[in-house]
C-alpha positions in Angstrom: 55.8 -28.0 -24.7 52.5 -26.4 -25.8 52.6 -22.6 -25.7 49.3 -20.7 -25.4 49.3 -16.9 -25.4 46.9 -14.0 -25.9 47.2 -14.5 -29.7 46.4 -18.2 -29.8 43.2 -19.2 -31.6 41.3 -21.6 -29.4 39.0 -24.4 -30.7 37.0 -26.2 -28.1 35.8 -29.8 -28.6 32.7 -30.2 -26.5 31.3 -33.5 -25.3 29.5 -35.2 -22.4 31.6 -37.2 -21.7 34.7 -35.9 -23.4 37.4 -38.3 -22.3 37.2 -40.3 -25.6 37.8 -37.5 -28.0 40.8 -37.7 -30.3 40.7 -34.3 -31.9 42.9 -32.5 -29.4 45.9 -34.8 -29.9 45.5 -35.0 -33.7 44.9 -31.3 -34.4 47.4 -30.0 -31.8 50.1 -32.2 -33.3 49.2 -30.7 -36.7 49.2 -27.1 -35.4 52.6 -27.6 -33.8 54.2 -29.3 -36.8 53.1 -26.4 -39.1 53.8 -23.6 -36.7 50.2 -22.4 -36.3 49.3 -20.4 -33.2 46.1 -22.5 -32.5 45.1 -25.1 -30.0 42.2 -27.5 -29.5 41.0 -28.0 -25.9 38.4 -30.5 -24.6 35.5 -29.1 -22.6 33.1 -31.3 -20.7 29.7 -29.6 -20.8 26.4 -31.1 -19.7 23.5 -31.0 -22.2 21.4 -28.5 -20.2 24.2 -25.9 -20.5 25.3 -26.7 -24.0 23.5 -24.2 -26.2 24.3 -21.3 -23.9 27.9 -22.4 -23.7 28.2 -22.5 -27.5 26.9 -18.9 -27.9 29.1 -17.7 -25.1 32.3 -19.3 -26.5 31.6 -18.2 -30.0 31.3 -14.6 -28.8 34.9 -14.7 -27.7 37.2 -13.1 -30.3 39.9 -15.7 -30.0 37.6 -18.8 -30.3 37.7 -19.8 -34.0 35.2 -22.6 -34.0 33.9 -25.6 -32.1 34.2 -29.4 -32.6 31.0 -31.0 -31.4 31.1 -34.5 -29.9 28.5 -36.8 -28.3 25.7 -36.2 -27.3 25.5 -32.6 -28.5 25.3 -32.9 -32.3 21.5 -32.8 -32.5 21.3 -29.8 -30.0 23.8 -27.9 -32.2 21.2 -27.2 -34.8 19.3 -25.1 -32.4 22.4 -23.5 -31.0 23.5 -21.9 -34.3 21.9 -19.2 -36.5 22.1 -21.2 -39.7 22.6 -25.0 -40.3 23.9 -26.2 -43.7 21.4 -28.2 -45.8 23.0 -31.5 -44.9 23.0 -30.6 -41.2 19.4 -29.5 -41.3 18.3 -32.7 -43.1 20.2 -34.9 -40.7 19.2 -32.8 -37.7 22.8 -32.6 -36.3 26.0 -30.5 -36.5 29.5 -31.4 -35.6 31.3 -28.3 -36.7 30.4 -24.8 -35.6 32.0 -21.7 -37.1 31.5 -18.2 -38.2 30.7 -18.0 -42.0 32.3 -15.2 -44.1 29.3 -13.0 -43.3 29.8 -13.5 -39.6 26.7 -15.7 -39.2 27.1 -18.5 -36.6 26.8 -21.6 -38.8 26.7 -25.4 -38.1 27.7 -28.1 -40.5 27.7 -31.9 -40.4 30.9 -33.3 -42.0 30.9 -36.8 -40.4 29.3 -38.3 -43.5 31.7 -36.7 -46.0 34.6 -37.8 -43.8 33.2 -41.4 -43.7 32.8 -41.5 -47.5 36.4 -40.2 -48.0 37.7 -42.9 -45.7 35.6 -45.4 -47.5 36.9 -44.3 -50.9 40.4 -44.7 -49.7 39.7 -48.2 -48.4 38.1 -49.1 -51.8 40.6 -47.3 -54.0 40.7 -48.8 -57.5 37.4 -50.6 -57.2 34.3 -50.2 -59.4 31.6 -47.6 -58.5 28.8 -48.6 -56.2 27.1 -51.6 -57.7 23.5 -51.8 -58.7 21.2 -53.1 -55.9 23.8 -52.3 -53.2 22.6 -52.3 -49.7 23.9 -50.4 -46.6 23.0 -50.7 -43.0 23.5 -47.9 -40.4 22.9 -48.8 -36.8 22.4 -45.7 -34.6 20.6 -42.5 -35.6 22.5 -40.0 -33.6 24.5 -37.3 -35.2 27.1 -39.5 -36.8 24.5 -42.1 -37.9 22.3 -39.4 -39.6 25.4 -38.1 -41.4 26.5 -41.4 -42.7 23.0 -42.5 -43.8 22.7 -39.2 -45.7 26.1 -39.7 -47.3 25.4 -43.3 -48.4 22.1 -42.3 -49.9 23.8 -39.4 -51.7 26.5 -41.7 -53.0 23.9 -43.8 -54.7 23.3 -46.9 -52.6 20.1 -48.6 -53.8 19.0 -49.2 -50.2 19.9 -47.6 -47.0 18.6 -49.3 -43.9 18.6 -47.5 -40.6 18.2 -49.0 -37.1 17.9 -47.6 -33.6 16.6 -48.8 -30.3 14.5 -45.6 -30.3 11.8 -46.0 -33.0 10.9 -42.3 -33.2 14.3 -40.8 -34.2 14.7 -43.6 -36.8 11.3 -43.0 -38.3 11.9 -39.2 -38.4 15.3 -39.8 -40.2 13.6 -42.2 -42.6 11.0 -39.6 -43.6 13.6 -36.9 -44.1 15.8 -39.1 -46.2 12.9 -40.4 -48.3 12.0 -36.8 -49.2 15.6 -35.9 -50.0 16.4 -39.1 -52.0 13.2 -40.4 -53.6 15.1 -42.9 -55.8 16.7 -44.6 -52.8 15.0 -47.3 -50.7 15.1 -45.9 -47.1 13.9 -48.6 -44.7 13.9 -49.4 -41.1 16.2 -52.4 -40.5 17.4 -54.7 -37.8 21.0 -54.8 -36.4 21.9 -57.9 -38.5 24.6 -57.8 -41.1 23.5 -60.6 -43.4 22.7 -59.4 -46.9 24.4 -56.0 -46.7 27.3 -54.7 -48.7 28.2 -52.1 -46.0 27.5 -52.2 -42.3 28.1 -49.3 -40.0 28.1 -49.0 -36.2 27.2 -45.4 -35.3 26.2 -46.2 -31.7 28.3 -45.6 -28.6 28.6 -49.3 -28.1 32.3 -50.2 -28.5 33.6 -47.3 -26.4 34.4 -49.8 -23.6 36.0 -53.2 -23.9 33.0 -55.0 -22.3 30.3 -53.4 -24.4 27.9 -55.6 -26.2 28.5 -56.1 -29.9 25.9 -53.7 -31.6 25.5 -55.7 -34.8 25.0 -59.4 -35.3 27.5 -60.6 -38.0 26.0 -64.1 -38.3 25.7 -64.8 -42.1 27.6 -61.7 -43.2 29.3 -62.0 -46.5 33.2 -61.7 -46.5 32.7 -59.1 -49.3 30.9 -56.8 -46.8 32.7 -53.8 -45.4 32.2 -53.4 -41.6 32.8 -49.9 -40.2 32.8 -48.7 -36.6 32.7 -45.0 -35.9 34.0 -45.3 -32.3 37.2 -43.5 -31.5 38.1 -44.6 -27.9 39.0 -48.2 -28.8 40.7 -48.5 -32.2 39.9 -52.2 -32.8 36.5 -52.8 -31.3 34.9 -56.2 -30.7 32.7 -55.7 -33.8 35.7 -55.0 -36.0 37.7 -58.0 -34.6 34.7 -60.3 -35.3 34.4 -58.9 -38.8 38.1 -59.5 -39.5 37.7 -63.1 -38.2 34.9 -63.5 -40.8 37.1 -62.2 -43.6 35.5 -58.8 -43.9 37.4 -55.6 -44.6 37.0 -53.1 -41.8 37.0 -49.3 -41.4 38.1 -47.9 -38.1 36.7 -44.8 -36.5 39.9 -42.9 -36.6 39.9 -43.1 -40.4 36.7 -41.0 -40.5 38.3 -38.4 -38.2 41.5 -38.2 -40.3 39.6 -37.8 -43.6 37.3 -35.1 -42.2 40.1 -33.1 -40.5 40.7 -31.0 -43.7 37.0 -30.2 -43.7 37.2 -28.8 -40.2 40.2 -26.7 -41.1 38.4 -25.3 -44.2 35.6 -24.1 -42.0 38.0 -22.8 -39.4 40.1 -20.7 -41.9 42.7 -23.0 -43.4 41.5 -24.3 -46.8 43.3 -26.7 -49.1 44.8 -29.0 -46.5 45.1 -32.7 -47.5 44.3 -35.5 -45.2 47.7 -36.9 -45.9 49.1 -34.2 -43.7 47.2 -35.7 -40.8 47.9 -39.3 -41.8 51.6 -38.5 -41.6 51.1 -37.6 -37.9 50.0 -41.2 -37.2 53.6 -42.3 -37.5 54.8 -39.9 -34.7 
């Protein structure tokens, strides 16, 4: 039984749609296990109403912060008073909270969550090799965050790809300015020749979706990641496994960024292991 009272801190997760979000189940299980009077609730809000809804919700005393889901991450930059440097560069936010000075702030932690999950997958291996190449398909909020994180990590080349040329070109320009020593290029959704391949598009949310990246010619040494949460083992990941590639599931990124959300929302110092333990429930 989930009890909600007048003292409960509420954390909305906002999307359009919102049926695919995993945050309520994960965080509510954590709150219950640790006896915290807080709950995450999904809210389905259309894009036209999103910015006004954010400002209204964050004016409520018992709303402690907002989880942002698709497609609202880019719009969140304009909905807050201040965006962190990485959120401003990527042009997206996925966590909204009140900073210590009370300013409504937006951050983008998808990229750091992705890298933490990636480091766990590659534990014990050598650092990023010279001339390493990464491909990120999709330049929405999560794609921007991951491209930023991979460039920051030191990949020699980060290729970005999107069916919409304008957002891809705009992200390329911003990343080139921020990381002049990294080759930031516009790529194609083809995995051959890359060390890391990431699907950051919505494709994969449904079982009959097209595979967003062509794995023909991919090296078995390549790591293939899918950021989708609705289906744990997408068609892309199944095909990658069949080709001998290591894979990273979307839920791994959520688990590894969970402590980052809690730090913004007032609970610092939590390990992702506390959330990983919930997977066994």
